BAMIZA-686663 format. One record per residue (C-alpha): x, y, z. Coordinates in steps of 0.001 Angstrom, whole numbers, plus 500000, padded with zeros to 6 digits. Example, Ala and Ser with C-alpha at 12.3 -4.5 7.8 and 13.67 -1.06 7.14 Angstrom:
512300495500507800 513670498940507140 
END
This chain:
295298911695822929 294171914510825085 291284916698823751 291382920222823874 288721921231826547 287730924384824662 286856922146821829 284910919592823771 282872922338825560 281936923783822101 280479920592821006 278713919963824231 277109923379824038 275768922488820717 273637919628822166 270444921620821582 270918921120817873 271701917617817629 269669915514815399 267961912652817122 266596911038814040 268392907740813541 267807903967813264 269644901472815254 272319899808813163 272799896021813080 276217896460814608 274822897907817735 272993894584818422 276234892634818115 278111894780820507 275426895350823130 271893894165823801 269690897181822681 265917896865822505 264151897897819349 260375897660818408 259599895407815434 260074896847811751 258588895074808660 261393894355806381 259739892255803661 256098891523802537 254143890398799559 252815892760797050 249504894205797836 247632892592795098 248171888951793837 246547887110791191 247410883460790930 246340880238789122 245155877091790760 248139875034789285 250629877133791409 251930876977794924 251900880527796414 254144882272799260 252873884995801281 255645886859802554 256155888718806019 259470889367807548 260485891787810518 263281892559812745 263332893815816331 264825893111819910 263288891013821276 262675888895818136 259179889757816873 256208887394817147 254029887010813993 250213886802813779 247823887108810701 244372888331810082 242230887161806996 239213889436806002 239623891142809478 239467887908811448 242376886263813084 244064883641811137 246928881196812623 248828879706809544 250624877316812050 247217875755812743 246320875138809119 247497871760807743 247187873113804172 249921875713804469 253749875566805437 255176878101807928 258712879322808492 260159879380811771 261070882836813303 259203884424810268 255586885261809277 255947883804805902 253838880918804914 253437878818801738 250031877836800372 250424874200798671 248380873592795502 248563869782796003 244821869390796339 243869872335794135 242656874195797067 244061877817796376 240472879236795844 239664878536799400 242551880949800321 241073884072798489 240747887105800800 242550890114802321 245560889243804543 247353891401807048 250658890593809060 251299891632812651 254880891630814060 255102892329817763 257459892362820795 257517894015824099 258048897524822642 255137897547820251 253236895921816943 254149896582813394 251634895708810841 251993895135807087 249895896565804319 246678894569803307 247531891718800953 244745890990798491 244855887390797264 242836886269794254 242951883109792029 242181883063788392 241441880645785799 243687880153782594 242160882477779946 240698880817776838 238512881818774036 235133880292774041 234490877415771489 232917878812768441 232583877824764727 234593879669761890 232688882960761412 231988884263757733 231801887990757105 230741889440753610 231163893001752715 231043894990749508 234089896479748222 234644900153749751 232603899383752694 233799899438756323 233983896322758395 235088895443762029 236516891808762813 235852891158766515 238299889561768743 236630889795772291 239707888209774183 239066886219777466 239740888162780690 243044887492782486 245667889319784360 247427892153782656 249346892879780609 247428891572777602 248868891851773922 246644891256771023 247980890057767458 246065889495764274 247780886799761980 247227884393759181 247361880515759695 250958880772758434 251661882672761455 252380885896759602 251213889240760796 248308891031759017 249741894160757498 248188897275759129 247928900832757903 245850903990758101 243108902049756332 243191898811758471 244311898811761963 243733897118765466 241971898955768176 242628899146771852 239994896443772529 241795893989770064 239260894408767225 240480894836763699 238918897865761882 238729898371758136 237814902053757062 237089900761753791 237842897211752347 239480896256749158 239628893028747224 242921892282748508 241530891983752079 239596888805751143 240893885786753048 239740882952755107 242354882838757951 242100886048760135 243281884800763548 243221886766766733 245930885813769388 245601886906773016 248996886795774829 248948886879778549 252668887345779512 252166887002783244 250744883695782998 252928882816779792 249461881921777845 248615882521774373 244998881998773505 243957881523769856 240365882662768519 238755880547765669 239521881939762252 237235884503760657 236519884408756952 236332887994755227 234765887900751622 234872891139749854 232340891377747154 233323893439744097 231230896461743529 228863895980740428 227873899083738516 224177899733737692 223069897670734658 226292895648734776 225928892579736849 227701890171734633 231234890572735597 233660892335738131 234487895972737456 237649896769735417 239841899569736152 237518902022734681 234652900547736550 236530900386739851 237176904181739503 233456904656738837 232655902296741645 234888904297744064 233139907591742986 229842906126744185 231342904913747423 233049908012748325 231835909315751531 232480911578754407 234164910092757544 232142908318760393 233529906957763707 233487903220764294 234705903907767684 233892905656770073 230296906244769354 228535909767769799 230043913039769722 231522913063773253 232553910655776140 233908910826779583 236993909251780591 238510908703784212 242293908286784480 244397907445787435 247347909500788470 250629907997787281 249243905803785015 248950905849781130 246028907410779521 244972906232775899 242145907789773804 241142906256770561 239272907304767395 238864904968764602 236803906292761504 235605904818758322 235122906580755101 236386906847751532 239015907995750917 240403906797754179 240066909497756824 243064910920758466 243017911500762282 244372914568764260 244221915548767969 243980918694769925 243344919828773609 240377922299773526 240945923845776876 244678924041776939 248015922872775517 248664919353774793 251014917965777568 254726918494776324 257085915414776201 254254913070777520 251757912965774680 252473910894771572 250100909874768582 250320905969767740 248572903555765570 248432905845762431 247352908789764607 244265906902765784 245582906785769458 246617909535771711 248773908248774484 249691910341777589 252262908768780087 252380909524783869 249127911319784019 248717914068786781 245928916344787805 247312918832785417 246263916693782544 242584917106783206 240684918639780393 238981918265777184 240473916442774259 239231916398770729 240005913930767717 239063914931764174 238601912629761246 238803914160757880 238785913439754190 237996915150750946 234205914846751471 233970915975755141 235012915794758657 233773914394762004 234860915175765477 234550913540768969 235335915311772377 236802913464775550 236132914863778969 239230913676780901 239071913525784793 242183912561786525 241548910672790041 244265909276792395 244782906357794741 246185907828798169 249665908984798061 252015910556800637 252500914166801061 254112913819804495 254806910268805704 255357909584809287 259181908585810120 260572906193812658 262910907847815157 265063907207818309 264401909588821072 266327910580824131 264316910653827345 262380913836828186 262397914829824463 259202915555822474 258160913679819402 255818914830816500 254458912318813825 252892913996810714 250770912109808203 249581914018805201 248216912275802183 246642913248798806 244179911469796467 241098911787794498 238473911201795940 240059912580799129 241264909533801175 240070908650804593 242953908804807176 243149906571810308 245784906524813039 246673903327814863 248739902403817734 250310899016817833 248008897838815195 244766898969816796 242775902137815981 243643905100818106 240144905327819653 240359901804820664 243474902028822486 244583903258825927 244621906990826276 248063908520826866 248457911677828907 251306913035827006 249531912338823469 247830915108821551 246128914470818070 245037917264815754 244775917411811890 246940914590810909 249636915271813495 250372913282816909 252305915090819433 254097913239822274 255631915392825186 258326914421827932 259052910967826635 260216908295828963 261909905168828641 258767903088828743 257198905229826110 258517903253823102 255506902335820850 254647902053817131 252015904269815449 250298903396811982 248823905982809609 246523904375807053 244787906220804057 242224904749801763 239800905519799000 238135903622796119 241275903345794174 243444901845796915 245192902323800282 248526903027801826 250023902517805284 253185903510807123 254647902332810540 256205905176812680 258269903836815481 258649905964818698 261952904239820269 262986905907823420 266556905271824389 269480906601826514 272924905520825401 276518906953825310 278408906935822156 279080903418820935 281846903187818336 280879900671815749 283890901029813401 286808898958814748 289865900733816069 293307901052814095 291961900941810749 294189901408807714 293156903206804797 294999903708801430 294231906618798965 295963907946796002 296882911571795152 294323913801793781 291550911494794724 288975911491797432 289712909427800811 286835908191803150 287900907576806757 284874905726808387 283611906330811956 280280904673812461 278870905527815885 275537904941817587 274300906682820599 271055908398822069 271014911295821901 272777911144818450 276638911845819111 278462914688817468 281373913430815473 284556915426814698 288028914380813593 291525915151814741 294902914531812978 298006913518814817 299880916185816842 296569918451816310 294525919742819230 291571921283817082 289038919617814831 289908919288810979 288622922400809262 288734923598805707 287332923161802240 289090919681801738 287642918332804783 284080917250805307 282362915194807991 279322913235806746 276103912711809025 277223909107809414 280658910153810846 282806909484807740 285473911979807255 285842912941803387 289326914292802361 289144915944798891 292095916112796558 294325913957798792 298162914979798887 301286913270800308 301104915376803368 297530914098804239 299103910647805054 299181909922808794 297109908994811902 293588910254812430 291382910275815664 287633910162815327 285669911715818461 282130910950819130 280337912598822134 276965913219823440 275737914259827127 276091910607828315 279822910200827266 282514910138824614 283983907610822193 287047907382819944 288532905406817311 292028905834815402 292793905328811566 295998905454809461 295886906884805967 298625906026803620 298792908147800333 300031906663797015 300895908045793718 297940908303791461 297714906288788315 298152908231785109 298070907555781518 300905909290780134 300372908165776436 296749908017775811 295409906261772615 294745908432769653 291694908648767323 291989906507764353 290524906557760902 291167903154759150 289980901556755945 287987898541756164 290071895225756374 293077897322757364 294892897112760851 293885899447763562 296354899759766663 295817901625769730 298640902327772264 297982903376775846 300886903574778345 300244904289782031 302464905044785055 301345903855788618 302712903577792171 305401900948792512 303248899534795475 300565898581792897 303147896284790904 301232893073791381 297878894792791272 297983896847788313 295769896015785300 295578897440781789 292162896663780074 290171898018777027 286446898688776636 284419899207773366 281632901501773726 281460900703777571 281811897074777346 284713895143778557 286945893518775653 288194890076776995 291233888463775563 289728884857775614 286501886119773892 288081887578770660 286975885769767573 289617884151765528 292460886056767341 291497889094765365 291626891364768476 294894891009770140 295927892761773510 299602892981773834 300781894779776874 299829898335776288 298682897851772717 295280896964771405 295631895559767798 292488894954765669 293094892872762537 290999893014759459 289004895908760670 285216895665759918 282294898101760408 281326896263763630 284628897399765129 283761901069764827 283209902716768125 284672904432771117 287587902535772619 288579903204776314 291879902350777884 291246901493781540 294432901596783842 293199900128787090 294754899501790535 292770898313793568 292322902055794784 291996904045791522 291338903819787916 291909906350784961 290438906084781522 291359907643778242 289106907271775105 289960907109771366 287385906869768621 287822904345765889 286212905206762593 286150902698759842 286356904057756257 284839902043753544 283397902520750085 279882904006750222 276720901941750026 274758902094746870 272408905009746280 268610903975746784 265157904758745676 266047905783742026 262981907674740513 262495909300737042 260631912496737317 259715915250734767 259695912663731908 260346914386728451 261455913111725118 264756914928725232 265577914934729003 264466913444732267 265243914303735989 266577911384737986 266319911456741889 267900909329744441 268588908933748040 272612908582749053 273381905390750770 275706905288753855 278981907106753145 280953904972755783 282543907970757331 284167909109754133 282273911917752322 280818911009748972 282948912798746466 280669912184743340 277871910176741989 278445908443738612 275359907928736461 275462905068734070 272940904140731417 272204901237729252 270462901366726032 270792899022723255 272533896359725127 270879895669728480 273824894145730312 276480896757729061 276526899963731318 278259903279730140 279059906339732136 276686909145731139 277663911870733650 278771912442737173 277752914993739684 279151916224742960 278570914157746234 276201916711747583 273735916381744751 270776914048744883 269329914592741310 270324915299737812 268739916353734553 269881913902731843 269647914710728337 268095911943725979 268147910921722550 265116910099720460 264010906536719758 266045904931722660 265065902959725561 266965903916728684 267549902708732073 269956904356734680 271804903300737804 274072905152740001 277396904461741822 278828906586744778 282508907318745022 284466908524748077 288034908410749035 288063904740749610 286589903680746391 283210903158744661 280112901540745767 278299898693744125 275882899895741420 272330900849742695 269300898948741544 268540900080737992 265830902666737617 262542902028735731 262875902033731787 262165905128729853 261551905097725895 261837908414723888 259850908946720698 261470909023717249 262720912101715396 264816912868712365 268675912513712840 270499915403714482 273933914447713350 275617913368709986 278486910891709748 281928912107710786 285296911430708987 283868911323705562 286722910621703183 286962910037699366 290140908129698247 290777905761695408 291563902086696023 292716901884692300 293711904583689762 290323904569688236 287787904813691132 287089906723694458 285857905047697590 283536907291699646 283564906252703370 282648907381706816 282079906480710338 278427905159710627 276349906833713384 275977905041716614 272550903514717370 271967906275719905 272154908964717203 269691907097714781 266718909053716449 264431906664714650 263931903567712676 265136902878709077 268711904415709323 270338905205705902 272777907469704274 272436909676701337 275885909991699438 276354913011697003 279517913725694912 280558915983691853 283697916775690119 285312919755691843 285406922915689716 282960921558687225 279606923051686925 277688919817687155 274794918485689189 275356916271692209 275282912379691900 273428910908694623 272930907425696028 271065906073699098 272884903337700909 272684901460704100 276356900466704056 279226902690705355 280891903243702113 280210903965698321 282364903360695237 282519905849692407 283928904074689239 285665905107685911 287305908125687375 290320909998686145 293599909709688048 293826911969691182 290940914239690535 289292916408693374 285700915799694083 283182917526696241 281612914801698622 278857915001701351 276981912332703302 273630912830704993 271989910782707561 268156910036707219 265568907562708677 262007906834708264 260964910227709897 263216912270707527 266672913509706705 269072914903709055 270761918508709002 272623919571705813 276010917918705653 279314919703705178 281174919446701810 284606917826701913 287038917155699194 287973913671698159 290197912370695478 290127909637693065 292715906996692739 296543907816692850 299392906645690736 303123906655691352 304995909891690597 306265910341687184 309131912681687683 312458912687689825 313797915504691866 316413917588689798 319405919620690773 320409917162693498 323620918550695352 325642917561698316 327259919959700892 329867918386703293 329104919597706698 331877917375708509 333420914095708399 329983912400709404 327283914640708249 326184916168704849 323310918332703678 321471917311700478 319455919686698448 317251919105695340 314440920923693320 310815919940694258 308800917887691998 305949919837690322 302631918928691942 300977917551688587 303958915166688350 303256913744691768 300011912205690682 298695911882694335 299107913138697926 302752914208698438 303949912062701288 307708913448700970 311142912610699779 313582909850700260 317397909911700244 318911906607699411 322644906498700212 325352903696700319 329004903478701208 331183902535698122 334318902091699876 336668903393702575 339462905434701236 341969903247702830 340805900470700579 342216899565697121 338916898465695406 335113898830695920 332773896614697646 329199895521697295 327103898151698904 324223898084701462 321805900853701030 320421903152703635 317177905052703293 316254908464705075 312607909557704872 311525913290704846 307804913823705103 305980916617703426 306890919364701074 310729920068701379 313970920583699236 316710919598701501 317717916992704240 320489916194706518 322205912727706401 324063912023709681 326123908946710772 328528908659707893 331895907128708188 334903909473707803 337434909167704987 334904907203702925 333418907476699374 329528907277699154 326741907426696550 323142908722696787 319984909447694852 316628911241695627 313183910344694972 309728911557695610 306942909348696836 303118909495697497 300741907006699029 300847904939695899 304542904376696058 308053905918695160 308665907883692091 311743907592689585 315249908102691189 317346911205690464 320826910873688983 323333909093691280 325698911581693081 329104910470694560 330990912294697297 333779911734699727 333909912280703573 336982913959704900 339251912323707578 338101912173711156 340002911395714451 340660907597714881 338933905388717403 341020904266720389 343559901480719857 342033897983719671 343798897009722814 346788897873725074 348412895083726993 351633894622728850 353508891827727306 356335891296729616 357243892573732960 360982893236734145 362583894803737101 362999898148735508 360883898074732414 357660896754730789 357061895685727181 353680897327725815 351734895954722925 348595897413721066 346587896916718184 345759899671715520 342230901337715936 339293899152714601 338329902366712736 341221904556711950 338922907014710129 341807908319708142 345530907620707541 347161907037710849 350232909328711342 351418907893714623 350773907113718305 351258909141721548 352088907202724658 352049908742728174 352651907075731559 353109908009735154 353818906381738616 350541905602740462 351634903492743661 348971903124746257 349346906583747748 347908909969747304 350942911128745356 351019910653741572 354231910626739564 355048913106736750 353561912394733383 356048911151730813 355475911206727081 356807909008724187 355798910098720569 355593907024718254 355857908627714729 355723905304712961 351953904271712396 352922900719711846 354590900391715293 352432898381717699 355177897373720409 357492899388722714 359732898817725630 359426901419728427 362635901715730337 364054903502733351 361158902362735543 361237901909739339 361534898328740681 358175896843742050 356227899937741371 352849900546739755 352366902601736607 349573903772734439 349897903993730648 347886906165728348 347794905631724565 345855907230721697 346320907233717790 346634910195715426 345291911143711995 345577914355710201 342320915312711880 343841915038715382 344144912595718281 341597909674718822 340239908267722166 342612907255724972 343050903396725931 344756902836729365 346514900026731239 348063899628734622 351068897292735565 353603896695738163 357315896196737704 358513892791739315 361029892394742250 364160890440741909 363496886753741951 359834887032741479 358571884768738357 356270886448735906 353196884036735056 350897884879732343 347095883573731481 346699882021735030 343566879662734789 342156876796736657 340079873818736059 338187872191738953 336327868835739451 335053867401742797 338239866524744491 341132868166742265 341880871478740812 344368872115737849 346232875516738001 347809876479734531 349870879314733275 352293880604730673 355779881575731754 356851885103731058 359858885767728961 363154885105730664 361574883258733717 361213879710732304 363680878335734914 362173880166737896 360485878434740753 357457879354742943 355044877643745457 351190876872745371 349471877488748718 345752876631749305 343339876871752122 339928875119752804 337835878257753675 335710876356755975 338673874904758101 341049877873757905 344300875778757688 346980876609754781 348862873788752857 351845874657750856 353203872443747751 356670871735747048 358710874013744690 357095874174741197 359019875162738053 357561877864735912 358076875909732780 355790873192734064 352953875136732800 350527873480735305 350241872043738933 347523869689740235 346031870160743709 344540866588744869 342549865457747895 340093868511747704 336711868072749413 333757868172746994 331539871330746977 333888873399748992 335576876850748647 339359877080748512 341576880192748541 344810879604746264 347811881627746435 350908881548744018 354012882717746108 357713883372745285 358906881980748614 357641879084750720 356461881340753649 353576883869753749 354772887333753183 354145890153750830 355734888128747789 352445886583746792 352188886725743016 348471885820742768 345386884968744719 341963883523743723 338968881618745388 337835878362743632 334850875968744475 335012872174743765 332053870398742360 329391868695744295 330536865037743619 333962863518743678 335923861243741299 337092857960742878 340753857775743099 343390860400742261 343070862076738837 346938861995738406 346728858300738037 344127858269735101 345685857457731828 343460859817729761 344541862739732009 348294862206731667 347815861873727818 345820865048727837 348462866923729932 351237865728727441 349191867052724456 348677870502726294 352588870687727088 353482869828723393 351101872361721875 352352875027724423 355769874395723353 355043874582719741 353353877960720302 356239879340722130 358694878331719282 356390879994716711 356365883150718924 360230883308719037 360448882867715373 357971885533714753 359930887871717083 363086887281715286 361536888622711856 362080892197713083 358463893192712181 358745892618708392 355147892241706815 354200890848703583 351993893108701269 348796890903702193 349471891415705967 349507895254705591 346257895206703528 344669892971706064 345946895321708781 344330898274707083 341056896424706225 337990898554706551 336599898184710079 333036897631708519 334271894427706890 335314893101710311 333158891853713235 332213894900715469 334254893370718313 337689894243719979 338769890833719151 339107891934715361 342832891905715856 342964888970718317 343643889069722054 345681886761724596 343168884595726511 342966881346728522 343822878245726733 341307876074728674 337858875179727482 334770877282728278 333169874647730294 335932874104732775 337880877346732967 337011879912735729 338474883227735159 340909884466737846 341103887896739623 343401890635738450 346915890009739810 349799892628740442 350855892066736814 347519892637735182 347433888978733932 343680888915732906 344455891221729933 347266889365728320 347060888755724697 346111885520722932 348827883848720888 348761884864717231 346604882557715197 344911880985718057 341835878578717559 339607881135718913 340473883731716131 340200881164713353 336804880051714669 335352883529714335 336154883625710698 335020879843710109 331678880591711683 330975883554709526 331391885905712503 333104888424710004 331307889831707163 334611890037705106 336115887804702393 339433887908700318 339247888865696577 340982887034693855 344178889006694355 344349888279698161 342975891596699330 340218891952701798 336923893361700895 334053894210703169 330334894475702015 326994895965703493 324982893703701489 323273891445704193 322329888302702836 324087888873699536 327329889379701501 326897886178703312 326411884236700062 329456885680698551 331476884670701445 330099881146701089 331057881013697430 334580882195697806 335393880258701091 336466881673704345 340095882894704913 342281883320707926 343611886859708827 346629887031710952 346884889615713613 348908892665712478 351251892806715505 354967893258715711 356540890317717243 
END
């Protein structure tokens, strides 16, 4: 690529501004042999303290070209480690190891310095001080006994052995438990244990001082110190230790103003070193224990650096500077005085760099300037050296000038490469710097390989590297493909090391780039290619969660990324900055599934900030979400009772952790007389931490508190201390005082006893007072401990004034209220008069009466009772035994409504008053009759026969006619399965005894709906409906279709319809699992049953009865049956018992059909008895639709399975008249009716009496009142 000459000249003209300061990089040595003076790269620390048991390495490493040669000096004299058999040297290195195999480390103590040299110069290390030390140990000594009088000060010395810092001192017991320290007893900086004043509890014989030298991993233990505290004896009392009163007196004698145990005197001088930590200490004795405070006399205390430690006895200032010079003062103070101590602090410093000489690479004919400026206190001595020798001992250079810490070199030539050293020292230390002057002429050397490929993502920063070396330092600029000018703009920046930085990378930034490096000796280029990819983006970041403890927390984080990262993309999670690893989750409780992080059974430890990290090889984006775990609050703490009074107390507490859900309320519970039973006393808002509690006298209280937030309640707090109130007179009297008789000649006075908390004192009793109301008599009084009192020999129901007062051993309670009580009641002695009945409608009446006078009631009026009973239905010929009903009307009243009566019936009733003792006499009996009502719906409506153009309908009279039937109204209409409905036709049946009718002129094979209701003089009753379909030509009519199943067979049974006895049909059945139909031979309708054999046990079959032997729309009936689980061996049709059973069924069916034909030929004539039975009172019949009998299946309940409704509504076919089912109902006592001696049917309401009567007269059979 051709470079624009104008651009090149511009950079060449800028040569005067080029920076020549740089080091020769390692890559330059690989490409080309470039000479470099030695540079010290590694050396041992300046000060080393070692122990004779260790081997020790003294390090010195350097680089240069040619490779450096290493020499040493020890204590200023030449030392050659390679000639010393006691050490091991390293090839091409100045490092050597001192072996301790012979315990000879002490012989190597001294000051070492390393020299690294080659043809261009000599570099030297800082001085290394090597010191050996012994293992620190306490000197052997016997147990020390110290006796001190109570209240006096004492110091327990530690005197730790000397050793390398850091040193940590611990005071412990023989059981390795730390001695508790406080403002009264604490450890000083020197390790001693100071007591400002001793107490008897300080006595012990195992005070142990431990010195821990962490650098040597050594702990030294001092022999135990025994401290004996002698109790203070008052004057004239030498026989025994002081008691509490004596101790107080002793303390008053020992009380004294403070005095410093350390430091001594009123002032002291302290020297601190710059950069280190300054600690000033003041420990004082006195009684009471003095308190220490600190001030700076001549200025402000250093901010953010000064802290008070060790119970304010130590002032600590970190990173001391010269600004911390000055006077500091500590003050020890108690109630008896104060003492002060002043510290004059001077800050000195080891030498430190202000301007440090730097190594540089220079171009020939350049000038060089080396600056060396240091600080320190005292002022350091500065010395220049050249190649390791003092400047005054080296060969003079005509181009070198030295003045005030600056060396100036002019007109440098290629052979002027050299190393200068600047070394500064004072009493606190020394520092040294090597400054290399390397004179080199070199055209730009491209160190970054050509054709480098870089990949960046949109919106991020891209770095294209161009590492180059040359002397003078080359100027670097960048060009993009097809551009002749250097890249410019705010998005482009070329770093000093040649790297091109492209900010906010976009797609158009992709392509080829060229790096140009130029100096006056030549040019160099390298090319790079930049590929820009789509930046990774989190499109659905996780959301903050607030989750209850033990629940499930789930974060979702979905990211999109460049398709080129398909195999390089990773989605990970962090918690509070720490990576979550899927293989490190305990018990699979934390699950990372794709872009979902699921935390099961959340606990408090799971709370924190969760970070979703979407990462590729080039970029990473994060999104944070906070998980807050909600839980019930922790128990309140530090319950304290203050402001203790007899009638109230203040309870204070500290709230526990609310667990991220604000506390709503605090619940205060108390326990009084039962220590383990707590009761809620009050509750306060959650922002409250104290409450005033009202108390009762003569009670021992203890309180505890629970906190509640939205999650739940905390555990109860630790109970408070107990508080007992003094006794007082009662403040309450008993409640619910009552006076009422238990017999007609007494009165029981009773009340609710006071709860123990209301006793207010010992000896709880009650003073009971009573007198007859209205009589001017004195009060009768009795003091009792029970909760009731009987007044005997009273008149019946006399009012009394009553009062009950509480009293205890302290005195009586307040004056009680007077209440009215009554002596014993007797039953009323009069009945209500003027009882009358007003008929409201056919089921409701209103009864009125005159109220009974109060004096006749002889007790508390409870109300009135109406007793009523049904005498008979007006449809009956004679009365029946009655069942009585009672309606109660509470309170004082003179009327009542009686609902739920039966229409067209005769009733009787009486009225009586009642009190708490019982019912009074009955009023005279009143008889009344209810009018007719509308009838109930007919008992049933069924289609008895189907024909091509007609159907025969049969029905039963209403179970409850509610009057005299006047006829029926029949309506019907066509309802084929279309939206059109035919016109409504009406047939008025005026004969109430008619229960059968033939409806003619119907369409063939059409569906009709029939509506029927009965009439009385009161109007029409409820409708009953039925649906049916006329038959097609040749389709048989089957009634009461049923089935019996076993494991391998099914018996299908039916009753043939009238006129179809000679018809034929076919039985088809299909195994529902196999889906294959089988069809039987022709079956005659008169056969009554058909058996399917060879069925599979436990299998569902679909059965169809069809008019023809192929499948079309002539199906008569369809149902699903299921065979039993176990089969019967052999065909059932071959079993003799089954053949006999089927013959018996056929014979019985034939007999029933003959009886039916005979009944039909009678033309509907009934005996008188039949008509009476037909009109029997419904209440004497079972409350079922089966009262009149119904058609039903003839099979037993155990084996029959009802079949679905066919087109002919076969399920609702009637039972044959006089069936076994109907007889059984009467034989089992299902009906509550019986026949009278003349044959008429009578019903009763008498419950058990009715049943007994039925048992005595025997059961009778009622035939169904249907026209045949």
